[in-house]
PyMOL Python script that loads the backbone (N, CA, C, O; Angstrom):
from pymol import cmd

cmd.read_pdbstr("""\
ATOM      1  N   UNK A   1     123.406 106.854 135.576  1.00  0.00           N
ATOM      2  CA  UNK A   1     122.572 105.819 136.126  1.00  0.00           C
ATOM      3  C   UNK A   1     121.481 105.490 135.110  1.00  0.00           C
ATOM      4  O   UNK A   1     120.786 106.380 134.619  1.00  0.00           O
ATOM      5  N   UNK A   2     121.341 104.216 134.803  1.00  0.00           N
ATOM      6  CA  UNK A   2     120.331 103.751 133.876  1.00  0.00           C
ATOM      7  C   UNK A   2     119.021 103.532 134.615  1.00  0.00           C
ATOM      8  O   UNK A   2     119.003 102.925 135.686  1.00  0.00           O
ATOM      9  N   UNK A   3     117.920 104.025 134.045  1.00  0.00           N
ATOM     10  CA  UNK A   3     116.606 103.853 134.664  1.00  0.00           C
ATOM     11  C   UNK A   3     115.597 103.404 133.615  1.00  0.00           C
ATOM     12  O   UNK A   3     115.842 103.475 132.411  1.00  0.00           O
ATOM     13  N   UNK A   4     114.462 102.942 134.110  1.00  0.00           N
ATOM     14  CA  UNK A   4     113.304 102.675 133.278  1.00  0.00           C
ATOM     15  C   UNK A   4     112.118 103.407 133.877  1.00  0.00           C
ATOM     16  O   UNK A   4     112.003 103.531 135.096  1.00  0.00           O
ATOM     17  N   UNK A   5     111.246 103.888 133.021  1.00  0.00           N
ATOM     18  CA  UNK A   5     110.023 104.541 133.489  1.00  0.00           C
ATOM     19  C   UNK A   5     108.851 103.984 132.699  1.00  0.00           C
ATOM     20  O   UNK A   5     108.938 103.750 131.493  1.00  0.00           O
ATOM     21  N   UNK A   6     107.762 103.781 133.409  1.00  0.00           N
ATOM     22  CA  UNK A   6     106.510 103.414 132.760  1.00  0.00           C
ATOM     23  C   UNK A   6     105.630 104.650 132.812  1.00  0.00           C
ATOM     24  O   UNK A   6     105.396 105.206 133.885  1.00  0.00           O
ATOM     25  N   UNK A   7     105.140 105.083 131.656  1.00  0.00           N
ATOM     26  CA  UNK A   7     104.371 106.320 131.593  1.00  0.00           C
ATOM     27  C   UNK A   7     103.033 106.074 130.914  1.00  0.00           C
ATOM     28  O   UNK A   7     102.918 105.262 129.996  1.00  0.00           O
ATOM     29  N   UNK A   8     102.035 106.787 131.385  1.00  0.00           N
ATOM     30  CA  UNK A   8     100.706 106.767 130.766  1.00  0.00           C
ATOM     31  C   UNK A   8     100.235 108.210 130.628  1.00  0.00           C
ATOM     32  O   UNK A   8     100.231 108.969 131.598  1.00  0.00           O
ATOM     33  N   UNK A   9      99.842 108.576 129.425  1.00  0.00           N
ATOM     34  CA  UNK A   9      99.319 109.912 129.155  1.00  0.00           C
ATOM     35  C   UNK A   9      97.815 109.789 128.955  1.00  0.00           C
ATOM     36  O   UNK A   9      97.345 108.947 128.190  1.00  0.00           O
ATOM     37  N   UNK A  10      97.069 110.637 129.650  1.00  0.00           N
ATOM     38  CA  UNK A  10      95.615 110.657 129.547  1.00  0.00           C
ATOM     39  C   UNK A  10      95.162 112.036 129.063  1.00  0.00           C
ATOM     40  O   UNK A  10      95.068 112.970 129.859  1.00  0.00           O
ATOM     41  N   UNK A  11      94.881 112.168 127.761  1.00  0.00           N
ATOM     42  CA  UNK A  11      94.364 113.437 127.254  1.00  0.00           C
ATOM     43  C   UNK A  11      92.969 113.698 127.832  1.00  0.00           C
ATOM     44  O   UNK A  11      92.158 112.779 127.950  1.00  0.00           O
ATOM     45  N   UNK A  12      92.702 114.936 128.184  1.00  0.00           N
ATOM     46  CA  UNK A  12      91.419 115.308 128.780  1.00  0.00           C
ATOM     47  C   UNK A  12      90.578 116.100 127.784  1.00  0.00           C
ATOM     48  O   UNK A  12      91.103 116.760 126.887  1.00  0.00           O
ATOM     49  N   UNK A  13      89.274 116.020 127.960  1.00  0.00           N
ATOM     50  CA  UNK A  13      88.312 116.818 127.197  1.00  0.00           C
ATOM     51  C   UNK A  13      88.479 116.707 125.682  1.00  0.00           C
ATOM     52  O   UNK A  13      88.400 117.703 124.963  1.00  0.00           O
ATOM     53  N   UNK A  14      88.714 115.471 125.206  1.00  0.00           N
ATOM     54  CA  UNK A  14      88.799 115.228 123.765  1.00  0.00           C
ATOM     55  C   UNK A  14      88.345 113.810 123.470  1.00  0.00           C
ATOM     56  O   UNK A  14      88.522 112.906 124.286  1.00  0.00           O
ATOM     57  N   UNK A  15      87.760 113.626 122.302  1.00  0.00           N
ATOM     58  CA  UNK A  15      87.399 112.283 121.849  1.00  0.00           C
ATOM     59  C   UNK A  15      88.523 111.665 121.027  1.00  0.00           C
ATOM     60  O   UNK A  15      88.537 110.453 120.812  1.00  0.00           O
ATOM     61  N   UNK A  16      89.456 112.478 120.570  1.00  0.00           N
ATOM     62  CA  UNK A  16      90.548 112.028 119.714  1.00  0.00           C
ATOM     63  C   UNK A  16      91.793 111.744 120.552  1.00  0.00           C
ATOM     64  O   UNK A  16      92.748 112.520 120.533  1.00  0.00           O
ATOM     65  N   UNK A  17      91.780 110.633 121.285  1.00  0.00           N
ATOM     66  CA  UNK A  17      92.905 110.294 122.158  1.00  0.00           C
ATOM     67  C   UNK A  17      94.151 109.871 121.376  1.00  0.00           C
ATOM     68  O   UNK A  17      95.266 110.265 121.718  1.00  0.00           O
ATOM     69  N   UNK A  18      93.960 109.076 120.337  1.00  0.00           N
ATOM     70  CA  UNK A  18      95.080 108.494 119.593  1.00  0.00           C
ATOM     71  C   UNK A  18      96.107 109.494 119.100  1.00  0.00           C
ATOM     72  O   UNK A  18      97.295 109.327 119.376  1.00  0.00           O
ATOM     73  N   UNK A  19      95.691 110.533 118.378  1.00  0.00           N
ATOM     74  CA  UNK A  19      96.680 111.482 117.863  1.00  0.00           C
ATOM     75  C   UNK A  19      97.483 112.182 118.962  1.00  0.00           C
ATOM     76  O   UNK A  19      98.672 112.449 118.791  1.00  0.00           O
ATOM     77  N   UNK A  20      96.836 112.475 120.079  1.00  0.00           N
ATOM     78  CA  UNK A  20      97.544 113.142 121.181  1.00  0.00           C
ATOM     79  C   UNK A  20      98.602 112.203 121.759  1.00  0.00           C
ATOM     80  O   UNK A  20      99.744 112.607 121.978  1.00  0.00           O
ATOM     81  N   UNK A  21      98.222 110.959 122.002  1.00  0.00           N
ATOM     82  CA  UNK A  21      99.159 109.985 122.574  1.00  0.00           C
ATOM     83  C   UNK A  21     100.272 109.677 121.590  1.00  0.00           C
ATOM     84  O   UNK A  21     101.435 109.586 121.981  1.00  0.00           O
ATOM     85  N   UNK A  22      99.935 109.516 120.322  1.00  0.00           N
ATOM     86  CA  UNK A  22     100.958 109.237 119.306  1.00  0.00           C
ATOM     87  C   UNK A  22     101.970 110.379 119.205  1.00  0.00           C
ATOM     88  O   UNK A  22     103.165 110.132 119.042  1.00  0.00           O
ATOM     89  N   UNK A  23     101.507 111.616 119.301  1.00  0.00           N
ATOM     90  CA  UNK A  23     102.416 112.761 119.270  1.00  0.00           C
ATOM     91  C   UNK A  23     103.328 112.781 120.484  1.00  0.00           C
ATOM     92  O   UNK A  23     104.517 113.076 120.367  1.00  0.00           O
ATOM     93  N   UNK A  24     102.772 112.469 121.656  1.00  0.00           N
ATOM     94  CA  UNK A  24     103.570 112.401 122.876  1.00  0.00           C
ATOM     95  C   UNK A  24     104.668 111.354 122.751  1.00  0.00           C
ATOM     96  O   UNK A  24     105.830 111.621 123.059  1.00  0.00           O
ATOM     97  N   UNK A  25     104.293 110.159 122.296  1.00  0.00           N
ATOM     98  CA  UNK A  25     105.274 109.066 122.156  1.00  0.00           C
ATOM     99  C   UNK A  25     106.332 109.425 121.115  1.00  0.00           C
ATOM    100  O   UNK A  25     107.512 109.132 121.309  1.00  0.00           O
ATOM    101  N   UNK A  26     105.929 110.045 120.029  1.00  0.00           N
ATOM    102  CA  UNK A  26     106.897 110.456 119.005  1.00  0.00           C
ATOM    103  C   UNK A  26     107.931 111.409 119.590  1.00  0.00           C
ATOM    104  O   UNK A  26     109.104 111.359 119.221  1.00  0.00           O
ATOM    105  N   UNK A  27     107.497 112.280 120.504  1.00  0.00           N
ATOM    106  CA  UNK A  27     108.430 113.216 121.140  1.00  0.00           C
ATOM    107  C   UNK A  27     109.343 112.547 122.158  1.00  0.00           C
ATOM    108  O   UNK A  27     110.373 113.112 122.525  1.00  0.00           O
ATOM    109  N   UNK A  28     108.982 111.349 122.620  1.00  0.00           N
ATOM    110  CA  UNK A  28     109.864 110.606 123.525  1.00  0.00           C
ATOM    111  C   UNK A  28     111.029 109.955 122.784  1.00  0.00           C
ATOM    112  O   UNK A  28     112.116 109.788 123.336  1.00  0.00           O
ATOM    113  N   UNK A  29     110.789 109.595 121.545  1.00  0.00           N
ATOM    114  CA  UNK A  29     111.795 108.842 120.777  1.00  0.00           C
ATOM    115  C   UNK A  29     112.973 109.737 120.407  1.00  0.00           C
ATOM    116  O   UNK A  29     112.820 110.768 119.751  1.00  0.00           O
ATOM    117  N   UNK A  30     114.146 109.309 120.848  1.00  0.00           N
ATOM    118  CA  UNK A  30     115.386 110.020 120.528  1.00  0.00           C
ATOM    119  C   UNK A  30     116.548 109.064 120.736  1.00  0.00           C
ATOM    120  O   UNK A  30     116.402 108.054 121.425  1.00  0.00           O
ATOM    121  N   UNK A  31     117.702 109.368 120.148  1.00  0.00           N
ATOM    122  CA  UNK A  31     118.860 108.482 120.286  1.00  0.00           C
ATOM    123  C   UNK A  31     119.219 108.254 121.759  1.00  0.00           C
ATOM    124  O   UNK A  31     119.160 109.172 122.577  1.00  0.00           O
ATOM    125  N   UNK A  32     119.588 107.024 122.071  1.00  0.00           N
ATOM    126  CA  UNK A  32     120.012 106.678 123.421  1.00  0.00           C
ATOM    127  C   UNK A  32     118.889 106.224 124.326  1.00  0.00           C
ATOM    128  O   UNK A  32     119.143 105.775 125.444  1.00  0.00           O
ATOM    129  N   UNK A  33     117.636 106.332 123.864  1.00  0.00           N
ATOM    130  CA  UNK A  33     116.506 105.903 124.672  1.00  0.00           C
ATOM    131  C   UNK A  33     115.791 104.744 123.993  1.00  0.00           C
ATOM    132  O   UNK A  33     115.651 104.708 122.770  1.00  0.00           O
ATOM    133  N   UNK A  34     115.346 103.804 124.805  1.00  0.00           N
ATOM    134  CA  UNK A  34     114.562 102.674 124.327  1.00  0.00           C
ATOM    135  C   UNK A  34     113.110 102.957 124.697  1.00  0.00           C
ATOM    136  O   UNK A  34     112.788 103.106 125.875  1.00  0.00           O
ATOM    137  N   UNK A  35     112.230 103.032 123.693  1.00  0.00           N
ATOM    138  CA  UNK A  35     110.817 103.329 123.927  1.00  0.00           C
ATOM    139  C   UNK A  35     109.989 102.167 123.401  1.00  0.00           C
ATOM    140  O   UNK A  35     110.075 101.813 122.226  1.00  0.00           O
ATOM    141  N   UNK A  36     109.184 101.574 124.286  1.00  0.00           N
ATOM    142  CA  UNK A  36     108.308 100.467 123.909  1.00  0.00           C
ATOM    143  C   UNK A  36     106.871 100.839 124.260  1.00  0.00           C
ATOM    144  O   UNK A  36     106.558 101.136 125.412  1.00  0.00           O
ATOM    145  N   UNK A  37     106.004 100.818 123.252  1.00  0.00           N
ATOM    146  CA  UNK A  37     104.601 101.179 123.445  1.00  0.00           C
ATOM    147  C   UNK A  37     103.793  99.904 123.684  1.00  0.00           C
ATOM    148  O   UNK A  37     103.919  98.925 122.948  1.00  0.00           O
ATOM    149  N   UNK A  38     102.964  99.933 124.723  1.00  0.00           N
ATOM    150  CA  UNK A  38     102.040  98.840 125.014  1.00  0.00           C
ATOM    151  C   UNK A  38     100.619  99.397 124.976  1.00  0.00           C
ATOM    152  O   UNK A  38     100.415 100.565 124.644  1.00  0.00           O
ATOM    153  N   UNK A  39      99.655  98.576 125.309  1.00  0.00           N
ATOM    154  CA  UNK A  39      98.260  98.983 125.220  1.00  0.00           C
ATOM    155  C   UNK A  39      97.901 100.097 126.188  1.00  0.00           C
ATOM    156  O   UNK A  39      97.216 101.047 125.809  1.00  0.00           O
ATOM    157  N   UNK A  40      98.356  99.995 127.435  1.00  0.00           N
ATOM    158  CA  UNK A  40      97.943 100.946 128.466  1.00  0.00           C
ATOM    159  C   UNK A  40      99.052 101.879 128.936  1.00  0.00           C
ATOM    160  O   UNK A  40      98.789 102.815 129.690  1.00  0.00           O
ATOM    161  N   UNK A  41     100.287 101.638 128.501  1.00  0.00           N
ATOM    162  CA  UNK A  41     101.396 102.476 128.947  1.00  0.00           C
ATOM    163  C   UNK A  41     102.552 102.363 127.964  1.00  0.00           C
ATOM    164  O   UNK A  41     102.536 101.545 127.044  1.00  0.00           O
ATOM    165  N   UNK A  42     103.540 103.196 128.182  1.00  0.00           N
ATOM    166  CA  UNK A  42     104.762 103.183 127.385  1.00  0.00           C
ATOM    167  C   UNK A  42     105.941 103.070 128.332  1.00  0.00           C
ATOM    168  O   UNK A  42     105.965 103.708 129.385  1.00  0.00           O
ATOM    169  N   UNK A  43     106.925 102.250 127.956  1.00  0.00           N
ATOM    170  CA  UNK A  43     108.128 102.111 128.762  1.00  0.00           C
ATOM    171  C   UNK A  43     109.255 102.846 128.057  1.00  0.00           C
ATOM    172  O   UNK A  43     109.453 102.704 126.851  1.00  0.00           O
ATOM    173  N   UNK A  44     109.985 103.630 128.828  1.00  0.00           N
ATOM    174  CA  UNK A  44     111.134 104.362 128.299  1.00  0.00           C
ATOM    175  C   UNK A  44     112.331 104.036 129.192  1.00  0.00           C
ATOM    176  O   UNK A  44     112.233 104.081 130.419  1.00  0.00           O
ATOM    177  N   UNK A  45     113.458 103.709 128.565  1.00  0.00           N
ATOM    178  CA  UNK A  45     114.653 103.337 129.317  1.00  0.00           C
ATOM    179  C   UNK A  45     115.860 104.070 128.753  1.00  0.00           C
ATOM    180  O   UNK A  45     115.950 104.336 127.554  1.00  0.00           O
ATOM    181  N   UNK A  46     116.783 104.386 129.651  1.00  0.00           N
ATOM    182  CA  UNK A  46     118.013 105.063 129.262  1.00  0.00           C
ATOM    183  C   UNK A  46     118.652 105.708 130.468  1.00  0.00           C
ATOM    184  O   UNK A  46     118.300 105.405 131.608  1.00  0.00           O
ATOM    185  N   UNK A  47     119.585 106.592 130.215  1.00  0.00           N
ATOM    186  CA  UNK A  47     120.242 107.307 131.305  1.00  0.00           C
ATOM    187  C   UNK A  47     119.262 108.297 131.937  1.00  0.00           C
ATOM    188  O   UNK A  47     118.469 108.926 131.238  1.00  0.00           O
ATOM    189  N   UNK A  48     119.323 108.428 133.255  1.00  0.00           N
ATOM    190  CA  UNK A  48     118.370 109.230 134.017  1.00  0.00           C
ATOM    191  C   UNK A  48     118.147 110.627 133.444  1.00  0.00           C
ATOM    192  O   UNK A  48     116.994 110.998 133.225  1.00  0.00           O
ATOM    193  N   UNK A  49     119.188 111.419 133.188  1.00  0.00           N
ATOM    194  CA  UNK A  49     118.929 112.783 132.692  1.00  0.00           C
ATOM    195  C   UNK A  49     118.188 112.794 131.352  1.00  0.00           C
ATOM    196  O   UNK A  49     117.309 113.627 131.130  1.00  0.00           O
ATOM    197  N   UNK A  50     118.547 111.869 130.465  1.00  0.00           N
ATOM    198  CA  UNK A  50     117.912 111.825 129.152  1.00  0.00           C
ATOM    199  C   UNK A  50     116.453 111.388 129.236  1.00  0.00           C
ATOM    200  O   UNK A  50     115.605 111.916 128.517  1.00  0.00           O
ATOM    201  N   UNK A  51     116.156 110.426 130.109  1.00  0.00           N
ATOM    202  CA  UNK A  51     114.773 109.967 130.274  1.00  0.00           C
ATOM    203  C   UNK A  51     113.900 111.113 130.776  1.00  0.00           C
ATOM    204  O   UNK A  51     112.837 111.374 130.213  1.00  0.00           O
ATOM    205  N   UNK A  52     114.341 111.798 131.833  1.00  0.00           N
ATOM    206  CA  UNK A  52     113.517 112.864 132.393  1.00  0.00           C
ATOM    207  C   UNK A  52     113.437 114.084 131.475  1.00  0.00           C
ATOM    208  O   UNK A  52     112.420 114.777 131.457  1.00  0.00           O
ATOM    209  N   UNK A  53     114.489 114.349 130.721  1.00  0.00           N
ATOM    210  CA  UNK A  53     114.429 115.440 129.747  1.00  0.00           C
ATOM    211  C   UNK A  53     113.411 115.114 128.652  1.00  0.00           C
ATOM    212  O   UNK A  53     112.614 115.968 128.264  1.00  0.00           O
ATOM    213  N   UNK A  54     113.443 113.870 128.156  1.00  0.00           N
ATOM    214  CA  UNK A  54     112.486 113.461 127.126  1.00  0.00           C
ATOM    215  C   UNK A  54     111.058 113.553 127.653  1.00  0.00           C
ATOM    216  O   UNK A  54     110.167 114.029 126.951  1.00  0.00           O
ATOM    217  N   UNK A  55     110.837 113.098 128.888  1.00  0.00           N
ATOM    218  CA  UNK A  55     109.500 113.169 129.475  1.00  0.00           C
ATOM    219  C   UNK A  55     109.036 114.620 129.618  1.00  0.00           C
ATOM    220  O   UNK A  55     107.896 114.947 129.290  1.00  0.00           O
ATOM    221  N   UNK A  56     109.920 115.479 130.105  1.00  0.00           N
ATOM    222  CA  UNK A  56     109.555 116.883 130.296  1.00  0.00           C
ATOM    223  C   UNK A  56     109.231 117.555 128.965  1.00  0.00           C
ATOM    224  O   UNK A  56     108.234 118.268 128.856  1.00  0.00           O
ATOM    225  N   UNK A  57     110.054 117.335 127.969  1.00  0.00           N
ATOM    226  CA  UNK A  57     109.834 117.972 126.673  1.00  0.00           C
ATOM    227  C   UNK A  57     108.602 117.416 125.972  1.00  0.00           C
ATOM    228  O   UNK A  57     107.850 118.170 125.355  1.00  0.00           O
ATOM    229  N   UNK A  58     108.385 116.108 126.058  1.00  0.00           N
ATOM    230  CA  UNK A  58     107.209 115.505 125.426  1.00  0.00           C
ATOM    231  C   UNK A  58     105.933 115.993 126.103  1.00  0.00           C
ATOM    232  O   UNK A  58     104.950 116.291 125.424  1.00  0.00           O
ATOM    233  N   UNK A  59     105.937 116.079 127.437  1.00  0.00           N
ATOM    234  CA  UNK A  59     104.746 116.558 128.132  1.00  0.00           C
ATOM    235  C   UNK A  59     104.510 118.039 127.840  1.00  0.00           C
ATOM    236  O   UNK A  59     103.371 118.454 127.623  1.00  0.00           O
ATOM    237  N   UNK A  60     105.561 118.823 127.833  1.00  0.00           N
ATOM    238  CA  UNK A  60     105.413 120.253 127.535  1.00  0.00           C
ATOM    239  C   UNK A  60     104.839 120.445 126.130  1.00  0.00           C
ATOM    240  O   UNK A  60     103.981 121.301 125.917  1.00  0.00           O
ATOM    241  N   UNK A  61     105.313 119.648 125.180  1.00  0.00           N
ATOM    242  CA  UNK A  61     104.795 119.745 123.821  1.00  0.00           C
ATOM    243  C   UNK A  61     103.325 119.382 123.740  1.00  0.00           C
ATOM    244  O   UNK A  61     102.582 119.964 122.950  1.00  0.00           O
ATOM    245  N   UNK A  62     102.903 118.432 124.545  1.00  0.00           N
ATOM    246  CA  UNK A  62     101.495 118.043 124.582  1.00  0.00           C
ATOM    247  C   UNK A  62     100.672 119.090 125.318  1.00  0.00           C
ATOM    248  O   UNK A  62      99.598 119.479 124.860  1.00  0.00           O
ATOM    249  N   UNK A  63     101.173 119.541 126.449  1.00  0.00           N
ATOM    250  CA  UNK A  63     100.403 120.410 127.341  1.00  0.00           C
ATOM    251  C   UNK A  63     100.101 121.785 126.742  1.00  0.00           C
ATOM    252  O   UNK A  63      99.125 122.420 127.142  1.00  0.00           O
ATOM    253  N   UNK A  64     100.910 122.256 125.801  1.00  0.00           N
ATOM    254  CA  UNK A  64     100.618 123.553 125.190  1.00  0.00           C
ATOM    255  C   UNK A  64      99.418 123.471 124.248  1.00  0.00           C
ATOM    256  O   UNK A  64      98.812 124.489 123.917  1.00  0.00           O
ATOM    257  N   UNK A  65      99.080 122.254 123.820  1.00  0.00           N
ATOM    258  CA  UNK A  65      97.976 122.084 122.880  1.00  0.00           C
ATOM    259  C   UNK A  65      96.766 121.374 123.481  1.00  0.00           C
ATOM    260  O   UNK A  65      95.654 121.500 122.966  1.00  0.00           O
ATOM    261  N   UNK A  66      96.975 120.629 124.567  1.00  0.00           N
ATOM    262  CA  UNK A  66      95.940 119.744 125.071  1.00  0.00           C
ATOM    263  C   UNK A  66      96.061 119.580 126.580  1.00  0.00           C
ATOM    264  O   UNK A  66      97.162 119.370 127.090  1.00  0.00           O
ATOM    265  N   UNK A  67      94.949 119.673 127.299  1.00  0.00           N
ATOM    266  CA  UNK A  67      94.980 119.326 128.716  1.00  0.00           C
ATOM    267  C   UNK A  67      95.206 117.825 128.836  1.00  0.00           C
ATOM    268  O   UNK A  67      94.631 117.043 128.079  1.00  0.00           O
ATOM    269  N   UNK A  68      96.043 117.427 129.787  1.00  0.00           N
ATOM    270  CA  UNK A  68      96.368 116.011 129.916  1.00  0.00           C
ATOM    271  C   UNK A  68      96.897 115.712 131.314  1.00  0.00           C
ATOM    272  O   UNK A  68      97.338 116.599 132.045  1.00  0.00           O
ATOM    273  N   UNK A  69      96.836 114.429 131.655  1.00  0.00           N
ATOM    274  CA  UNK A  69      97.435 113.921 132.890  1.00  0.00           C
ATOM    275  C   UNK A  69      98.540 112.962 132.473  1.00  0.00           C
ATOM    276  O   UNK A  69      98.337 112.120 131.599  1.00  0.00           O
ATOM    277  N   UNK A  70      99.711 113.089 133.097  1.00  0.00           N
ATOM    278  CA  UNK A  70     100.825 112.180 132.843  1.00  0.00           C
ATOM    279  C   UNK A  70     101.149 111.450 134.135  1.00  0.00           C
ATOM    280  O   UNK A  70     101.424 112.076 135.159  1.00  0.00           O
ATOM    281  N   UNK A  71     101.117 110.120 134.085  1.00  0.00           N
ATOM    282  CA  UNK A  71     101.463 109.285 135.229  1.00  0.00           C
ATOM    283  C   UNK A  71     102.803 108.623 134.918  1.00  0.00           C
ATOM    284  O   UNK A  71     102.966 108.003 133.867  1.00  0.00           O
ATOM    285  N   UNK A  72     103.773 108.761 135.849  1.00  0.00           N
ATOM    286  CA  UNK A  72     105.121 108.224 135.635  1.00  0.00           C
ATOM    287  C   UNK A  72     105.536 107.395 136.834  1.00  0.00           C
ATOM    288  O   UNK A  72     105.415 107.830 137.979  1.00  0.00           O
ATOM    289  N   UNK A  73     106.029 106.189 136.557  1.00  0.00           N
ATOM    290  CA  UNK A  73     106.686 105.362 137.575  1.00  0.00           C
ATOM    291  C   UNK A  73     108.100 105.129 137.081  1.00  0.00           C
ATOM    292  O   UNK A  73     108.293 104.624 135.975  1.00  0.00           O
ATOM    293  N   UNK A  74     109.094 105.491 137.882  1.00  0.00           N
ATOM    294  CA  UNK A  74     110.495 105.346 137.475  1.00  0.00           C
ATOM    295  C   UNK A  74     111.227 104.450 138.459  1.00  0.00           C
ATOM    296  O   UNK A  74     110.941 104.457 139.656  1.00  0.00           O
ATOM    297  N   UNK A  75     112.183 103.672 137.937  1.00  0.00           N
ATOM    298  CA  UNK A  75     112.943 102.756 138.779  1.00  0.00           C
ATOM    299  C   UNK A  75     114.372 102.619 138.259  1.00  0.00           C
ATOM    300  O   UNK A  75     114.618 102.620 137.053  1.00  0.00           O
ATOM    301  N   UNK A  76     115.294 102.502 139.193  1.00  0.00           N
ATOM    302  CA  UNK A  76     116.673 102.170 138.824  1.00  0.00           C
ATOM    303  C   UNK A  76     116.968 100.713 139.159  1.00  0.00           C
ATOM    304  O   UNK A  76     118.119 100.283 139.091  1.00  0.00           O
ATOM    305  N   UNK A  77     115.934  99.948 139.522  1.00  0.00           N
ATOM    306  CA  UNK A  77     116.120  98.563 139.941  1.00  0.00           C
ATOM    307  C   UNK A  77     115.517  97.550 138.977  1.00  0.00           C
ATOM    308  O   UNK A  77     115.682  96.346 139.175  1.00  0.00           O
ATOM    309  N   UNK A  78     114.827  98.004 137.946  1.00  0.00           N
ATOM    310  CA  UNK A  78     114.213  97.070 136.999  1.00  0.00           C
ATOM    311  C   UNK A  78     115.255  96.583 136.008  1.00  0.00           C
ATOM    312  O   UNK A  78     116.025  97.381 135.474  1.00  0.00           O
ATOM    313  N   UNK A  79     115.288  95.272 135.756  1.00  0.00           N
ATOM    314  CA  UNK A  79     116.243  94.779 134.758  1.00  0.00           C
ATOM    315  C   UNK A  79     115.830  95.226 133.357  1.00  0.00           C
ATOM    316  O   UNK A  79     114.642  95.369 133.070  1.00  0.00           O
ATOM    317  N   UNK A  80     116.799  95.442 132.503  1.00  0.00           N
ATOM    318  CA  UNK A  80     116.504  95.788 131.120  1.00  0.00           C
ATOM    319  C   UNK A  80     115.867  94.576 130.447  1.00  0.00           C
ATOM    320  O   UNK A  80     116.380  93.464 130.571  1.00  0.00           O
ATOM    321  N   UNK A  81     114.758  94.774 129.740  1.00  0.00           N
ATOM    322  CA  UNK A  81     114.088  93.670 129.074  1.00  0.00           C
ATOM    323  C   UNK A  81     114.829  93.226 127.816  1.00  0.00           C
ATOM    324  O   UNK A  81     114.692  92.077 127.396  1.00  0.00           O
ATOM    325  N   UNK A  82     115.608  94.113 127.211  1.00  0.00           N
ATOM    326  CA  UNK A  82     116.310  93.757 125.984  1.00  0.00           C
ATOM    327  C   UNK A  82     117.766  93.371 126.226  1.00  0.00           C
ATOM    328  O   UNK A  82     118.516  93.186 125.268  1.00  0.00           O
ATOM    329  N   UNK A  83     118.176  93.247 127.474  1.00  0.00           N
ATOM    330  CA  UNK A  83     119.537  92.866 127.813  1.00  0.00           C
ATOM    331  C   UNK A  83     119.536  91.495 128.472  1.00  0.00           C
ATOM    332  O   UNK A  83     118.891  91.333 129.508  1.00  0.00           O
ATOM    333  N   UNK A  84     120.229  90.498 127.923  1.00  0.00           N
ATOM    334  CA  UNK A  84     120.241  89.185 128.558  1.00  0.00           C
ATOM    335  C   UNK A  84     120.897  89.237 129.937  1.00  0.00           C
ATOM    336  O   UNK A  84     121.809  90.032 130.163  1.00  0.00           O
ATOM    337  N   UNK A  85     120.426  88.373 130.873  1.00  0.00           N
ATOM    338  CA  UNK A  85     121.002  88.377 132.228  1.00  0.00           C
ATOM    339  C   UNK A  85     122.452  87.940 132.265  1.00  0.00           C
ATOM    340  O   UNK A  85     123.057  87.898 133.336  1.00  0.00           O
TER     341      UNK A  85
END
""", "prot")
cmd.dss("prot")
cmd.show_as("cartoon", "prot")
cmd.util.cbc("prot")
cmd.orient("prot")
């Protein structure tokens, strides 16, 4: 099942937000997943198991070094933005 998720990572107790978020997004990028970074969130699309595995591993990689909040909205009903109708 193909899904899309919109995710926002909020690093806590640090002034250096950029490097933490950039590291998280870098850990999301892998073959078979479409990752698009926007100003306030990142969209990740692909097969359900791969999306959630990428999210879990990216958050775990962040959480061992930095306190953070991860907000995720996932849907199997959103049309793919890069696929013509």
